[in-house]
RONU-72463 format. One record per atom (N, C-alpha, C): residue number from 1; atom name; x, y, z. Coordinates in nm, 3 decimals. Example, Ala and Ser with C-alpha at 12.3 -4.5 7.8 and 13.67 -1.06 7.14 Angstrom:
<rs>
<i 1&at N&X 1.319&Y -0.569&Z 0.780>
<i 1&at CA&X 1.230&Y -0.450&Z 0.780>
<i 1&at C&X 1.320&Y -0.330&Z 0.780>
<i 2&at N&X 1.285&Y -0.225&Z 0.708>
<i 2&at CA&X 1.367&Y -0.106&Z 0.714>
<i 2&at C&X 1.290&Y 0.003&Z 0.787>
</rs>
This chain:
<rs>
<i 1&at N&X 3.286&Y -2.285&Z -0.598>
<i 1&at CA&X 3.366&Y -2.234&Z -0.488>
<i 1&at C&X 3.477&Y -2.142&Z -0.538>
<i 2&at N&X 3.542&Y -2.184&Z -0.649>
<i 2&at CA&X 3.649&Y -2.103&Z -0.705>
<i 2&at C&X 3.597&Y -1.968&Z -0.752>
<i 3&at N&X 3.478&Y -1.965&Z -0.811>
<i 3&at CA&X 3.417&Y -1.841&Z -0.859>
<i 3&at C&X 3.387&Y -1.750&Z -0.741>
<i 4&at N&X 3.339&Y -1.804&Z -0.632>
<i 4&at CA&X 3.310&Y -1.725&Z -0.512>
<i 4&at C&X 3.437&Y -1.659&Z -0.460>
<i 5&at N&X 3.549&Y -1.730&Z -0.459>
<i 5&at CA&X 3.675&Y -1.673&Z -0.413>
<i 5&at C&X 3.720&Y -1.558&Z -0.505>
<i 6&at N&X 3.705&Y -1.577&Z -0.634>
<i 6&at CA&X 3.744&Y -1.472&Z -0.730>
<i 6&at C&X 3.657&Y -1.349&Z -0.712>
<i 7&at N&X 3.528&Y -1.368&Z -0.697>
<i 7&at CA&X 3.436&Y -1.256&Z -0.677>
<i 7&at C&X 3.468&Y -1.184&Z -0.546>
<i 8&at N&X 3.491&Y -1.259&Z -0.441>
<i 8&at CA&X 3.525&Y -1.201&Z -0.312>
<i 8&at C&X 3.654&Y -1.120&Z -0.321>
<i 9&at N&X 3.753&Y -1.172&Z -0.389>
<i 9&at CA&X 3.879&Y -1.101&Z -0.407>
<i 9&at C&X 3.859&Y -0.973&Z -0.487>
<i 10&at N&X 3.782&Y -0.980&Z -0.593>
<i 10&at CA&X 3.755&Y -0.862&Z -0.676>
<i 10&at C&X 3.683&Y -0.754&Z -0.597>
<i 11&at N&X 3.586&Y -0.793&Z -0.518>
<i 11&at CA&X 3.512&Y -0.696&Z -0.436>
<i 11&at C&X 3.604&Y -0.635&Z -0.331>
<i 12&at N&X 3.687&Y -0.715&Z -0.269>
<i 12&at CA&X 3.781&Y -0.664&Z -0.169>
<i 12&at C&X 3.876&Y -0.561&Z -0.229>
<i 13&at N&X 3.929&Y -0.592&Z -0.347>
<i 13&at CA&X 4.020&Y -0.498&Z -0.415>
<i 13&at C&X 3.947&Y -0.369&Z -0.450>
<i 14&at N&X 3.827&Y -0.379&Z -0.498>
<i 14&at CA&X 3.750&Y -0.259&Z -0.534>
<i 14&at C&X 3.723&Y -0.173&Z -0.411>
<i 15&at N&X 3.688&Y -0.236&Z -0.300>
<i 15&at CA&X 3.662&Y -0.162&Z -0.177>
<i 15&at C&X 3.789&Y -0.095&Z -0.125>
<i 16&at N&X 3.902&Y -0.163&Z -0.134>
<i 16&at CA&X 4.028&Y -0.106&Z -0.090>
<i 16&at C&X 4.064&Y 0.016&Z -0.175>
<i 17&at N&X 4.049&Y 0.005&Z -0.306>
<i 17&at CA&X 4.077&Y 0.117&Z -0.396>
<i 17&at C&X 3.984&Y 0.233&Z -0.367>
<i 18&at N&X 3.856&Y 0.206&Z -0.349>
<i 18&at CA&X 3.758&Y 0.311&Z -0.321>
<i 18&at C&X 3.789&Y 0.380&Z -0.189>
<i 19&at N&X 3.829&Y 0.306&Z -0.089>
<i 19&at CA&X 3.862&Y 0.365&Z 0.042>
<i 19&at C&X 3.979&Y 0.462&Z 0.029>
<i 20&at N&X 4.081&Y 0.423&Z -0.049>
<i 20&at CA&X 4.196&Y 0.512&Z -0.067>
<i 20&at C&X 4.157&Y 0.639&Z -0.141>
<i 21&at N&X 4.073&Y 0.627&Z -0.242>
<i 21&at CA&X 4.028&Y 0.744&Z -0.318>
<i 21&at C&X 3.945&Y 0.835&Z -0.229>
<i 22&at N&X 3.859&Y 0.777&Z -0.147>
<i 22&at CA&X 3.773&Y 0.857&Z -0.061>
<i 22&at C&X 3.852&Y 0.930&Z 0.047>
<i 23&at N&X 3.967&Y 0.878&Z 0.085>
<i 23&at CA&X 4.048&Y 0.942&Z 0.188>
<i 23&at C&X 4.131&Y 1.057&Z 0.133>
<i 24&at N&X 4.152&Y 1.063&Z 0.002>
<i 24&at CA&X 4.231&Y 1.172&Z -0.057>
<i 24&at C&X 4.162&Y 1.305&Z -0.030>
<i 25&at N&X 4.243&Y 1.405&Z -0.001>
<i 25&at CA&X 4.190&Y 1.538&Z 0.032>
<i 25&at C&X 4.233&Y 1.639&Z -0.072>
<i 26&at N&X 4.158&Y 1.748&Z -0.078>
<i 26&at CA&X 4.195&Y 1.859&Z -0.165>
<i 26&at C&X 4.234&Y 1.978&Z -0.078>
<i 27&at N&X 4.345&Y 2.039&Z -0.112>
<i 27&at CA&X 4.398&Y 2.155&Z -0.041>
<i 27&at C&X 4.403&Y 2.272&Z -0.138>
<i 28&at N&X 4.412&Y 2.393&Z -0.083>
<i 28&at CA&X 4.424&Y 2.510&Z -0.167>
<i 28&at C&X 4.551&Y 2.586&Z -0.131>
<i 29&at N&X 4.623&Y 2.629&Z -0.233>
<i 29&at CA&X 4.741&Y 2.712&Z -0.213>
<i 29&at C&X 4.722&Y 2.835&Z -0.303>
<i 30&at N&X 4.721&Y 2.951&Z -0.239>
<i 30&at CA&X 4.700&Y 3.075&Z -0.313>
<i 30&at C&X 4.835&Y 3.134&Z -0.356>
<i 31&at N&X 4.838&Y 3.191&Z -0.474>
<i 31&at CA&X 4.955&Y 3.259&Z -0.527>
<i 31&at C&X 4.920&Y 3.407&Z -0.526>
<i 32&at N&X 4.982&Y 3.481&Z -0.434>
<i 32&at CA&X 4.938&Y 3.618&Z -0.406>
<i 32&at C&X 5.048&Y 3.721&Z -0.431>
<i 33&at N&X 5.008&Y 3.834&Z -0.487>
<i 33&at CA&X 5.099&Y 3.947&Z -0.502>
<i 33&at C&X 5.124&Y 4.011&Z -0.365>
<i 34&at N&X 5.020&Y 4.016&Z -0.282>
<i 34&at CA&X 5.033&Y 4.069&Z -0.147>
<i 34&at C&X 4.963&Y 3.971&Z -0.051>
<i 35&at N&X 5.041&Y 3.916&Z 0.043>
<i 35&at CA&X 4.987&Y 3.817&Z 0.135>
<i 35&at C&X 4.907&Y 3.879&Z 0.248>
<i 36&at N&X 4.842&Y 3.796&Z 0.326>
<i 36&at CA&X 4.760&Y 3.842&Z 0.438>
<i 36&at C&X 4.844&Y 3.911&Z 0.546>
<i 37&at N&X 4.975&Y 3.881&Z 0.549>
<i 37&at CA&X 5.064&Y 3.944&Z 0.646>
<i 37&at C&X 5.136&Y 4.066&Z 0.589>
<i 38&at N&X 5.100&Y 4.106&Z 0.468>
<i 38&at CA&X 5.160&Y 4.222&Z 0.404>
<i 38&at C&X 5.285&Y 4.193&Z 0.323>
<i 39&at N&X 5.336&Y 4.069&Z 0.330>
<i 39&at CA&X 5.455&Y 4.034&Z 0.251>
<i 39&at C&X 5.415&Y 4.024&Z 0.103>
<i 40&at N&X 5.509&Y 4.059&Z 0.020>
<i 40&at CA&X 5.485&Y 4.059&Z -0.125>
<i 40&at C&X 5.530&Y 3.927&Z -0.188>
<i 41&at N&X 5.460&Y 3.887&Z -0.293>
<i 41&at CA&X 5.492&Y 3.770&Z -0.375>
<i 41&at C&X 5.508&Y 3.644&Z -0.289>
<i 42&at N&X 5.394&Y 3.590&Z -0.249>
<i 42&at CA&X 5.394&Y 3.475&Z -0.159>
<i 42&at C&X 5.293&Y 3.369&Z -0.204>
<i 43&at N&X 5.321&Y 3.247&Z -0.161>
<i 43&at CA&X 5.222&Y 3.139&Z -0.164>
<i 43&at C&X 5.161&Y 3.138&Z -0.025>
<i 44&at N&X 5.030&Y 3.119&Z -0.016>
<i 44&at CA&X 4.964&Y 3.102&Z 0.114>
<i 44&at C&X 4.878&Y 2.977&Z 0.109>
<i 45&at N&X 4.909&Y 2.883&Z 0.197>
<i 45&at CA&X 5.025&Y 2.880&Z 0.288>
<i 45&at C&X 5.153&Y 2.851&Z 0.209>
<i 46&at N&X 5.268&Y 2.880&Z 0.270>
<i 46&at CA&X 5.393&Y 2.851&Z 0.201>
<i 46&at C&X 5.448&Y 2.713&Z 0.238>
<i 47&at N&X 5.378&Y 2.643&Z 0.329>
<i 47&at CA&X 5.412&Y 2.505&Z 0.363>
<i 47&at C&X 5.284&Y 2.425&Z 0.376>
<i 48&at N&X 5.280&Y 2.311&Z 0.310>
<i 48&at CA&X 5.168&Y 2.217&Z 0.325>
<i 48&at C&X 5.225&Y 2.077&Z 0.345>
<i 49&at N&X 5.167&Y 2.005&Z 0.439>
<i 49&at CA&X 5.197&Y 1.864&Z 0.456>
<i 49&at C&X 5.073&Y 1.788&Z 0.414>
<i 50&at N&X 5.088&Y 1.704&Z 0.313>
<i 50&at CA&X 4.974&Y 1.631&Z 0.258>
<i 50&at C&X 5.008&Y 1.483&Z 0.250>
<i 51&at N&X 4.909&Y 1.403&Z 0.216>
<i 51&at CA&X 4.929&Y 1.260&Z 0.196>
<i 51&at C&X 4.938&Y 1.231&Z 0.047>
<i 52&at N&X 5.008&Y 1.125&Z 0.014>
<i 52&at CA&X 5.011&Y 1.081&Z -0.125>
<i 52&at C&X 4.868&Y 1.057&Z -0.172>
<i 53&at N&X 4.835&Y 1.104&Z -0.290>
<i 53&at CA&X 4.699&Y 1.094&Z -0.342>
<i 53&at C&X 4.618&Y 1.221&Z -0.324>
<i 54&at N&X 4.666&Y 1.312&Z -0.238>
<i 54&at CA&X 4.598&Y 1.440&Z -0.217>
<i 54&at C&X 4.622&Y 1.532&Z -0.336>
<i 55&at N&X 4.532&Y 1.629&Z -0.349>
<i 55&at CA&X 4.538&Y 1.726&Z -0.458>
<i 55&at C&X 4.552&Y 1.866&Z -0.400>
<i 56&at N&X 4.632&Y 1.948&Z -0.465>
<i 56&at CA&X 4.641&Y 2.089&Z -0.430>
<i 56&at C&X 4.588&Y 2.170&Z -0.546>
<i 57&at N&X 4.496&Y 2.261&Z -0.515>
<i 57&at CA&X 4.445&Y 2.355&Z -0.614>
<i 57&at C&X 4.528&Y 2.483&Z -0.601>
<i 58&at N&X 4.610&Y 2.511&Z -0.700>
<i 58&at CA&X 4.692&Y 2.632&Z -0.703>
<i 58&at C&X 4.607&Y 2.743&Z -0.762>
<i 59&at N&X 4.581&Y 2.848&Z -0.683>
<i 59&at CA&X 4.489&Y 2.954&Z -0.723>
<i 59&at C&X 4.564&Y 3.087&Z -0.731>
<i 60&at N&X 4.598&Y 3.132&Z -0.853>
<i 60&at CA&X 4.669&Y 3.260&Z -0.866>
<i 60&at C&X 4.574&Y 3.378&Z -0.850>
<i 61&at N&X 4.625&Y 3.485&Z -0.787>
<i 61&at CA&X 4.542&Y 3.604&Z -0.765>
<i 61&at C&X 4.534&Y 3.692&Z -0.890>
<i 62&at N&X 4.628&Y 3.672&Z -0.982>
<i 62&at CA&X 4.623&Y 3.749&Z -1.106>
<i 62&at C&X 4.697&Y 3.674&Z -1.217>
<i 63&at N&X 4.691&Y 3.724&Z -1.341>
<i 63&at CA&X 4.749&Y 3.652&Z -1.455>
<i 63&at C&X 4.901&Y 3.641&Z -1.455>
<i 64&at N&X 4.970&Y 3.708&Z -1.364>
<i 64&at CA&X 5.116&Y 3.703&Z -1.364>
<i 64&at C&X 5.174&Y 3.587&Z -1.284>
<i 65&at N&X 5.089&Y 3.507&Z -1.220>
<i 65&at CA&X 5.138&Y 3.399&Z -1.134>
<i 65&at C&X 5.116&Y 3.260&Z -1.195>
<i 66&at N&X 5.213&Y 3.171&Z -1.168>
<i 66&at CA&X 5.199&Y 3.030&Z -1.200>
<i 66&at C&X 5.271&Y 2.950&Z -1.092>
<i 67&at N&X 5.262&Y 2.819&Z -1.099>
<i 67&at CA&X 5.331&Y 2.732&Z -1.004>
<i 67&at C&X 5.409&Y 2.629&Z -1.084>
<i 68&at N&X 5.537&Y 2.613&Z -1.047>
<i 68&at CA&X 5.624&Y 2.520&Z -1.116>
<i 68&at C&X 5.715&Y 2.452&Z -1.015>
<i 69&at N&X 5.721&Y 2.321&Z -1.020>
<i 69&at CA&X 5.811&Y 2.249&Z -0.930>
<i 69&at C&X 5.955&Y 2.273&Z -0.974>
<i 70&at N&X 6.045&Y 2.286&Z -0.875>
<i 70&at CA&X 6.187&Y 2.295&Z -0.910>
<i 70&at C&X 6.274&Y 2.203&Z -0.826>
<i 71&at N&X 6.217&Y 2.136&Z -0.731>
<i 71&at CA&X 6.285&Y 2.029&Z -0.658>
<i 71&at C&X 6.180&Y 1.923&Z -0.630>
<i 72&at N&X 6.205&Y 1.804&Z -0.681>
<i 72&at CA&X 6.107&Y 1.695&Z -0.669>
<i 72&at C&X 6.179&Y 1.565&Z -0.634>
<i 73&at N&X 6.105&Y 1.471&Z -0.574>
<i 73&at CA&X 6.166&Y 1.342&Z -0.542>
<i 73&at C&X 6.214&Y 1.268&Z -0.667>
<i 74&at N&X 6.138&Y 1.279&Z -0.778>
<i 74&at CA&X 6.176&Y 1.220&Z -0.906>
<i 74&at C&X 6.102&Y 1.296&Z -1.016>
<i 75&at N&X 6.140&Y 1.270&Z -1.140>
<i 75&at CA&X 6.080&Y 1.341&Z -1.253>
<i 75&at C&X 5.929&Y 1.323&Z -1.263>
<i 76&at N&X 5.876&Y 1.212&Z -1.210>
<i 76&at CA&X 5.732&Y 1.191&Z -1.222>
<i 76&at C&X 5.651&Y 1.288&Z -1.134>
<i 77&at N&X 5.719&Y 1.362&Z -1.046>
<i 77&at CA&X 5.650&Y 1.460&Z -0.962>
<i 77&at C&X 5.659&Y 1.602&Z -1.017>
<i 78&at N&X 5.723&Y 1.621&Z -1.133>
<i 78&at CA&X 5.736&Y 1.756&Z -1.191>
<i 78&at C&X 5.600&Y 1.805&Z -1.240>
<i 79&at N&X 5.580&Y 1.936&Z -1.229>
<i 79&at CA&X 5.458&Y 1.996&Z -1.284>
<i 79&at C&X 5.480&Y 2.143&Z -1.315>
<i 80&at N&X 5.394&Y 2.198&Z -1.398>
<i 80&at CA&X 5.396&Y 2.338&Z -1.438>
<i 80&at C&X 5.251&Y 2.378&Z -1.464>
<i 81&at N&X 5.204&Y 2.482&Z -1.396>
<i 81&at CA&X 5.067&Y 2.528&Z -1.417>
<i 81&at C&X 5.067&Y 2.649&Z -1.511>
<i 82&at N&X 4.956&Y 2.673&Z -1.580>
<i 82&at CA&X 4.950&Y 2.790&Z -1.668>
<i 82&at C&X 4.939&Y 2.919&Z -1.586>
<i 83&at N&X 4.977&Y 3.029&Z -1.648>
<i 83&at CA&X 4.967&Y 3.160&Z -1.583>
<i 83&at C&X 4.821&Y 3.200&Z -1.564>
<i 84&at N&X 4.791&Y 3.246&Z -1.441>
<i 84&at CA&X 4.661&Y 3.306&Z -1.413>
<i 84&at C&X 4.542&Y 3.213&Z -1.407>
<i 85&at N&X 4.564&Y 3.081&Z -1.411>
<i 85&at CA&X 4.452&Y 2.986&Z -1.409>
<i 85&at C&X 4.465&Y 2.891&Z -1.291>
<i 86&at N&X 4.357&Y 2.879&Z -1.215>
<i 86&at CA&X 4.357&Y 2.782&Z -1.105>
<i 86&at C&X 4.376&Y 2.643&Z -1.165>
<i 87&at N&X 4.466&Y 2.567&Z -1.103>
<i 87&at CA&X 4.500&Y 2.435&Z -1.157>
<i 87&at C&X 4.517&Y 2.337&Z -1.041>
<i 88&at N&X 4.459&Y 2.218&Z -1.056>
<i 88&at CA&X 4.470&Y 2.113&Z -0.955>
<i 88&at C&X 4.578&Y 2.015&Z -0.994>
<i 89&at N&X 4.666&Y 1.986&Z -0.898>
<i 89&at CA&X 4.774&Y 1.889&Z -0.916>
<i 89&at C&X 4.759&Y 1.783&Z -0.807>
<i 90&at N&X 4.760&Y 1.657&Z -0.847>
<i 90&at CA&X 4.756&Y 1.545&Z -0.752>
<i 90&at C&X 4.898&Y 1.494&Z -0.731>
<i 91&at N&X 4.934&Y 1.477&Z -0.605>
<i 91&at CA&X 5.068&Y 1.434&Z -0.568>
<i 91&at C&X 5.063&Y 1.287&Z -0.528>
<i 92&at N&X 5.137&Y 1.203&Z -0.600>
<i 92&at CA&X 5.130&Y 1.059&Z -0.577>
<i 92&at C&X 5.258&Y 1.001&Z -0.518>
<i 93&at N&X 5.363&Y 1.081&Z -0.510>
<i 93&at CA&X 5.492&Y 1.029&Z -0.465>
<i 93&at C&X 5.535&Y 1.096&Z -0.334>
<i 94&at N&X 5.570&Y 1.014&Z -0.235>
<i 94&at CA&X 5.620&Y 1.069&Z -0.109>
<i 94&at C&X 5.750&Y 1.144&Z -0.132>
<i 95&at N&X 5.767&Y 1.253&Z -0.056>
<i 95&at CA&X 5.889&Y 1.331&Z -0.064>
<i 95&at C&X 5.860&Y 1.479&Z -0.046>
<i 96&at N&X 5.958&Y 1.561&Z -0.082>
<i 96&at CA&X 5.944&Y 1.706&Z -0.068>
<i 96&at C&X 5.946&Y 1.768&Z -0.207>
<i 97&at N&X 5.852&Y 1.860&Z -0.229>
<i 97&at CA&X 5.844&Y 1.934&Z -0.355>
<i 97&at C&X 5.858&Y 2.082&Z -0.324>
<i 98&at N&X 5.954&Y 2.146&Z -0.390>
<i 98&at CA&X 5.967&Y 2.291&Z -0.382>
<i 98&at C&X 5.902&Y 2.349&Z -0.506>
<i 99&at N&X 5.823&Y 2.455&Z -0.485>
<i 99&at CA&X 5.743&Y 2.514&Z -0.592>
<i 99&at C&X 5.777&Y 2.662&Z -0.603>
<i 100&at N&X 5.786&Y 2.711&Z -0.725>
<i 100&at CA&X 5.813&Y 2.853&Z -0.747>
<i 100&at C&X 5.709&Y 2.911&Z -0.842>
<i 101&at N&X 5.691&Y 3.040&Z -0.831>
<i 101&at CA&X 5.621&Y 3.117&Z -0.933>
<i 101&at C&X 5.732&Y 3.167&Z -1.024>
<i 102&at N&X 5.734&Y 3.124&Z -1.147>
<i 102&at CA&X 5.847&Y 3.151&Z -1.235>
<i 102&at C&X 5.883&Y 3.299&Z -1.247>
<i 103&at N&X 5.787&Y 3.390&Z -1.276>
<i 103&at CA&X 5.828&Y 3.529&Z -1.290>
<i 103&at C&X 5.868&Y 3.597&Z -1.159>
<i 104&at N&X 5.831&Y 3.538&Z -1.045>
<i 104&at CA&X 5.860&Y 3.601&Z -0.916>
<i 104&at C&X 5.953&Y 3.517&Z -0.828>
<i 105&at N&X 6.022&Y 3.424&Z -0.891>
<i 105&at CA&X 6.114&Y 3.334&Z -0.820>
<i 105&at C&X 6.224&Y 3.413&Z -0.749>
<i 106&at N&X 6.283&Y 3.510&Z -0.817>
<i 106&at CA&X 6.391&Y 3.590&Z -0.756>
<i 106&at C&X 6.342&Y 3.673&Z -0.639>
<i 107&at N&X 6.210&Y 3.695&Z -0.633>
<i 107&at CA&X 6.151&Y 3.769&Z -0.521>
<i 107&at C&X 6.110&Y 3.676&Z -0.407>
<i 108&at N&X 6.144&Y 3.549&Z -0.420>
<i 108&at CA&X 6.119&Y 3.455&Z -0.312>
<i 108&at C&X 5.979&Y 3.397&Z -0.309>
<i 109&at N&X 5.911&Y 3.396&Z -0.423>
<i 109&at CA&X 5.777&Y 3.337&Z -0.427>
<i 109&at C&X 5.792&Y 3.186&Z -0.444>
<i 110&at N&X 5.807&Y 3.120&Z -0.329>
<i 110&at CA&X 5.839&Y 2.978&Z -0.322>
<i 110&at C&X 5.755&Y 2.912&Z -0.212>
<i 111&at N&X 5.714&Y 2.789&Z -0.238>
<i 111&at CA&X 5.639&Y 2.711&Z -0.139>
<i 111&at C&X 5.704&Y 2.575&Z -0.120>
<i 112&at N&X 5.676&Y 2.513&Z -0.007>
<i 112&at CA&X 5.729&Y 2.382&Z 0.028>
<i 112&at C&X 5.611&Y 2.288&Z 0.052>
<i 113&at N&X 5.615&Y 2.172&Z -0.014>
<i 113&at CA&X 5.510&Y 2.071&Z 0.003>
<i 113&at C&X 5.576&Y 1.942&Z 0.049>
<i 114&at N&X 5.531&Y 1.893&Z 0.163>
<i 114&at CA&X 5.575&Y 1.762&Z 0.213>
<i 114&at C&X 5.465&Y 1.662&Z 0.182>
<i 115&at N&X 5.500&Y 1.560&Z 0.106>
<i 115&at CA&X 5.405&Y 1.455&Z 0.072>
<i 115&at C&X 5.442&Y 1.331&Z 0.151>
<i 116&at N&X 5.358&Y 1.294&Z 0.245>
<i 116&at CA&X 5.383&Y 1.177&Z 0.327>
<i 116&at C&X 5.452&Y 1.211&Z 0.458>
<i 117&at N&X 5.474&Y 1.109&Z 0.539>
<i 117&at CA&X 5.539&Y 1.124&Z 0.669>
<i 117&at C&X 5.684&Y 1.081&Z 0.660>
<i 118&at N&X 5.764&Y 1.138&Z 0.747>
<i 118&at CA&X 5.905&Y 1.098&Z 0.762>
<i 118&at C&X 5.976&Y 1.090&Z 0.627>
<i 119&at N&X 5.981&Y 1.201&Z 0.557>
<i 119&at CA&X 6.045&Y 1.205&Z 0.427>
<i 119&at C&X 6.189&Y 1.256&Z 0.440>
<i 120&at N&X 6.270&Y 1.226&Z 0.341>
<i 120&at CA&X 6.408&Y 1.275&Z 0.337>
<i 120&at C&X 6.406&Y 1.413&Z 0.273>
<i 121&at N&X 6.450&Y 1.513&Z 0.347>
<i 121&at CA&X 6.448&Y 1.649&Z 0.296>
<i 121&at C&X 6.583&Y 1.693&Z 0.241>
<i 122&at N&X 6.681&Y 1.605&Z 0.238>
<i 122&at CA&X 6.817&Y 1.646&Z 0.200>
<i 122&at C&X 6.824&Y 1.701&Z 0.057>
<i 123&at N&X 6.753&Y 1.643&Z -0.039>
<i 123&at CA&X 6.755&Y 1.693&Z -0.176>
<i 123&at C&X 6.692&Y 1.831&Z -0.183>
<i 124&at N&X 6.579&Y 1.850&Z -0.116>
<i 124&at CA&X 6.513&Y 1.981&Z -0.117>
<i 124&at C&X 6.602&Y 2.087&Z -0.053>
<i 125&at N&X 6.666&Y 2.054&Z 0.057>
<i 125&at CA&X 6.757&Y 2.149&Z 0.124>
<i 125&at C&X 6.873&Y 2.184&Z 0.031>
<i 126&at N&X 6.931&Y 2.084&Z -0.033>
<i 126&at CA&X 7.042&Y 2.110&Z -0.126>
<i 126&at C&X 6.997&Y 2.196&Z -0.244>
<i 127&at N&X 6.879&Y 2.165&Z -0.300>
<i 127&at CA&X 6.828&Y 2.244&Z -0.412>
<i 127&at C&X 6.799&Y 2.387&Z -0.370>
<i 128&at N&X 6.744&Y 2.406&Z -0.251>
<i 128&at CA&X 6.718&Y 2.541&Z -0.200>
<i 128&at C&X 6.850&Y 2.615&Z -0.180>
<i 129&at N&X 6.948&Y 2.551&Z -0.120>
<i 129&at CA&X 7.077&Y 2.616&Z -0.095>
<i 129&at C&X 7.147&Y 2.655&Z -0.226>
<i 130&at N&X 7.123&Y 2.577&Z -0.333>
<i 130&at CA&X 7.184&Y 2.608&Z -0.463>
<i 130&at C&X 7.126&Y 2.734&Z -0.527>
<i 131&at N&X 7.002&Y 2.769&Z -0.495>
<i 131&at CA&X 6.938&Y 2.886&Z -0.559>
<i 131&at C&X 6.921&Y 3.004&Z -0.463>
<i 132&at N&X 6.943&Y 2.981&Z -0.337>
<i 132&at CA&X 6.914&Y 3.080&Z -0.234>
<i 132&at C&X 6.983&Y 3.215&Z -0.257>
<i 133&at N&X 7.106&Y 3.214&Z -0.302>
<i 133&at CA&X 7.180&Y 3.339&Z -0.323>
<i 133&at C&X 7.113&Y 3.428&Z -0.428>
<i 134&at N&X 7.040&Y 3.368&Z -0.521>
<i 134&at CA&X 6.973&Y 3.445&Z -0.625>
<i 134&at C&X 6.834&Y 3.493&Z -0.588>
<i 135&at N&X 6.792&Y 3.466&Z -0.466>
<i 135&at CA&X 6.659&Y 3.507&Z -0.419>
<i 135&at C&X 6.674&Y 3.632&Z -0.333>
<i 136&at N&X 6.598&Y 3.736&Z -0.366>
<i 136&at CA&X 6.615&Y 3.866&Z -0.300>
<i 136&at C&X 6.530&Y 3.883&Z -0.174>
<i 137&at N&X 6.415&Y 3.818&Z -0.166>
<i 137&at CA&X 6.322&Y 3.839&Z -0.054>
<i 137&at C&X 6.271&Y 3.705&Z -0.001>
<i 138&at N&X 6.211&Y 3.710&Z 0.116>
<i 138&at CA&X 6.138&Y 3.597&Z 0.173>
<i 138&at C&X 6.224&Y 3.474&Z 0.205>
<i 139&at N&X 6.355&Y 3.489&Z 0.210>
<i 139&at CA&X 6.443&Y 3.375&Z 0.238>
<i 139&at C&X 6.413&Y 3.312&Z 0.374>
<i 140&at N&X 6.390&Y 3.397&Z 0.475>
<i 140&at CA&X 6.364&Y 3.345&Z 0.610>
<i 140&at C&X 6.236&Y 3.261&Z 0.612>
<i 141&at N&X 6.134&Y 3.307&Z 0.540>
<i 141&at CA&X 6.008&Y 3.232&Z 0.537>
<i 141&at C&X 6.026&Y 3.096&Z 0.472>
<i 142&at N&X 6.111&Y 3.089&Z 0.371>
<i 142&at CA&X 6.138&Y 2.961&Z 0.304>
<i 142&at C&X 6.220&Y 2.870&Z 0.395>
<i 143&at N&X 6.319&Y 2.927&Z 0.463>
<i 143&at CA&X 6.396&Y 2.849&Z 0.561>
<i 143&at C&X 6.305&Y 2.791&Z 0.669>
<i 144&at N&X 6.212&Y 2.873&Z 0.717>
<i 144&at CA&X 6.117&Y 2.827&Z 0.820>
<i 144&at C&X 6.026&Y 2.717&Z 0.766>
<i 145&at N&X 5.983&Y 2.732&Z 0.643>
<i 145&at CA&X 5.896&Y 2.627&Z 0.584>
<i 145&at C&X 5.972&Y 2.496&Z 0.570>
<i 146&at N&X 6.096&Y 2.503&Z 0.526>
<i 146&at CA&X 6.177&Y 2.381&Z 0.511>
<i 146&at C&X 6.202&Y 2.317&Z 0.649>
<i 147&at N&X 6.218&Y 2.398&Z 0.751>
<i 147&at CA&X 6.240&Y 2.347&Z 0.887>
<i 147&at C&X 6.119&Y 2.270&Z 0.940>
<i 148&at N&X 6.001&Y 2.293&Z 0.883>
<i 148&at CA&X 5.880&Y 2.222&Z 0.927>
<i 148&at C&X 5.873&Y 2.079&Z 0.875>
<i 149&at N&X 5.954&Y 2.045&Z 0.777>
<i 149&at CA&X 5.953&Y 1.909&Z 0.720>
<i 149&at C&X 5.998&Y 1.811&Z 0.827>
<i 150&at N&X 5.921&Y 1.704&Z 0.843>
<i 150&at CA&X 5.961&Y 1.601&Z 0.941>
<i 150&at C&X 5.957&Y 1.464&Z 0.881>
</rs>
């Protein structure tokens, strides 16, 4: 009887883990020199709301683009992708992540990722406000993306 309970528990845990893995989704975020709306140096989309466990494939349009987090819920959410190479990042921590293309950061090449529901955006807003003066373009688009966080 005790062995049956252990086996049942092990199977239940395995099924629960498998269900969570199967529910994870993959999203794509393009890093573009020229966006579909004609704006220069953009992520498309510039806002994504995903679930913890989801993956984003960052796809640069040319070798001059990369993706690097600059505002994260904690250090375990930091990431940096190589220049010009599509790279998949899995997000496991709820919160808001601000992402920049390092060489085009001053041109406003920034994206906002919300991981999970009902997150605290105060750190992301403060981090954006701290760098906003040094960004030359696309400020309104970033403000609008941050406003979408709920």
